[in-house]
N, C-alpha and C positions, 0 to 999 in steps of 0.2 A: 504494500500500500504506500502511495506517495505521501510524504509528510506535508502538511499544510504550510504554505509560505505566506509571508506578510504581503499585503497588497502594495503595488507600486503605481497604480493608475492615478492620473491627475484628478484632483477633487473638483476641477472646473472653476467657475466663478462663484465665490463664496462671500456672502454678505456677513460682515462681522460687526456687531455692535460692541462698543467699548474697545475698539481695535487700536486705540492710541497708547494704551498702557497695559501692564499686567498680563493676565491670561489672554486677553484679546489680542494684544500685540504679539504674544508668543504664537498664537494661532495664525496671525498674519504671516509671520516668518515661516511657519510650517507649511502653510498652503502654498506660498511662493516657492519654497524649496522643492516642493513636489510638482511644480509645473502649473499650479493653479493661479487664479487671479483673485487676490483679496479685494473686497469692496468694503471700505470702512465707513461706518456711521458712528460718530462720536461728537461730543461737544468740543473736544480738542483736536488739533491737527496731528495726525500720526507722524512719527519720525521717519518711517519708511516711505519711500516714493511710490505710493499706491493710490488708486482711485479712492476718493473720500468725499463725504459731505458732512458738514458740521450741523448737528441738530440736537435738540433736547428731547429725550424720550417722553418727557411729561407733556409734550405738545403733539397731539395725535395728527393734526394737519401737517405739521412740519415733518413728522415721521413718514407720512404717506408720500409727500413730495420728495423727500430724500431717497426713499427706497426706489421710487420710480426713476429718479435721476441716475442712481447707481445701476439699475437694471438696464437703462438705455445705454450707459457707458459700456456695459458688458454685451451689447448686441441684442438686448431684449429678453434675455434668459438668465435666470439665477439657478445654479446647480445645488447650492447649499446655503443654509442660514445658521449662524452661530450667535447666540444672544448672551454675550459676556458682560454687557454693561450692568452695573449695579452699584448701589450706595448703601450707607448705613447711618444710623444715628443712635449711638449707644446711650443707655440710661434707663431708669425706671419709667413706667408709663406715667407716673405722677410728674417726673422731672423733664421729660422730652417735650418741647413745645409741640402743640397739636399739628401745626403746619409742617414741621420737620418730620414728624411721625408719618403723616399722610404722604409726604413726598417720597419716602422710602417705598411705600406700597405702590405708589403711582409709577415710579421708575422701574422697580424690580419686577413687578407683576403686570401692571397694565401696560407698561412700555414693552415688555416682552411680547404680550399678546398683540399690541399694535403693530410691531415690526413684522411679526409673522403674518398677520392679517393682510398687511400691505404687500408682502412678498408673494403670497399665494398665487396671484395671477401670473407671476413670472416663473414659477416653479414647474418643472416638467414631470408629468405623471409617469411613474415607474422608475425614475432614476434620481430625482432630487431628494435631498436630505435636510432635515432640521435637527439641530442639537441645541437644546435649551440648557441653561445653567441654574441649578438650584444651589444647594449647599448641604453639608452635613447638618446644619441648623434648619434644614427643611424637613428633616426626619427625626430630629432630637431637639427639644426645646430647652432653653436655658434662661436664667434671670437676666434682666437688663437688656433684653434683645427682642422685645415684643413686636416691634415694627419689622425687624429683619426676619424673625421667625415667621410672622404672619405672611410676609411677602414670599418667602422661599417655600413654606408649606403650600402656599397658593400656586407657585410655579410647578411643584410636584403634581398637584391635582390637575392643573391646567394641562400639563404635558401628557399625563396619562390619558386624559379625556381626548386630547388632540390626536394621540396615537391611535385610539379607537376610531376616531372620526375619519382619519386619513388612511386607515389600514388598506393596503393594496394599491394605494395611489402614490403617497409620498412617505418616505421613511422618517420616523420621529424617534429621537434618542434623548433621554433625560440624563444629564451629567450631574452627579452629586459630588463636588470636590470638597476636600478638607482645606485647611489653611495652606497658603502658599507664600513664597517670598515675593510679594508685590507691594506697590504703594497703597494697597487697600487699608492698611493699618496706620498709615501716616496721618498725623493730625489728631489722633486720639489721645486722651489722657492716659497716663501710664497704666492705670488699673484695667484699661480695655485693650492694651497691647499684649501680644504674645510675650511670654517671658524670654529672656535672652537665650535660654537653653532649649527653647521650643523646637521640636523637629517639624519643619514645614517642607512641603514639596516645592520643587523648582517648576515654574510655570511651563517651561519647555517640555518637561516630562508629561505634564497633564495635557499639553497641546498635542502630543503624539497620540494620546488616546482619542482626542477629538478627531484628528485626521483619520484614525482607524475607523471610527464610526461613519465619517463622511464618505469614505471610499469603499464601503462594502458593495459587493455586486448586487444587481437587481434581485429582489426576492429574499435577500438576507439582511436582517436588521439587528442592530444592537439596541435593545429597548432601554436598558438602564446601565449606567456605569457609576460605581462609587470608587473614587480615586483619592486616596489620602495617605499620609505618612503612616508607617506601621504603628506608631504610638499616638495617633490622633485621639485627643481626649473627647472630641464631640461625636465620636462614633465608636461603638454602635449605640 
């Protein structure tokens, strides 16, 4: 029997939210390295020389226009969507201002849905892929993270329902990553930062799993991926 080998096919044109930094930027590099075309949607300009549109995921109309523009730059078709963009506002429900709390849910959950909704007309039945990003805090709740947990638990439910809805047409994968060495923790007070000795994953390693999901052959889908450091405290 022939042993299975890793796929090497191009992921094609991949729309990546949050592609200017962190895991999103790592996926931009991974897609480009494998011959694909990254299409970045982010509030900031990516460092990589790739097609991009600046937009705020909290603005549904701006998202729709941005996705259409990026699809046009790719010739009218998108082969993959990866929703890495996300924010957090740490603190107790009593202490986090209501608007900040709500913004986390809007960007992380509603923004994810908005991007995918806008991308659907440009995805190809039978071959296109969607990979959403939840978190280990989308399957395990902790204190002082009600907004983030609410949004990421929502992404888990949304993605599972979307996979059922698009079954047989467009592949859908739920990525549940643990902590990574990214700017995500910058700007937090010390109590909400990982300790100095925390074991975190490198975003490039997680990006490799995203690429694996995006490049599965037609009819084969990776439904869910949990990718975390071996000593991740927020899983299981």
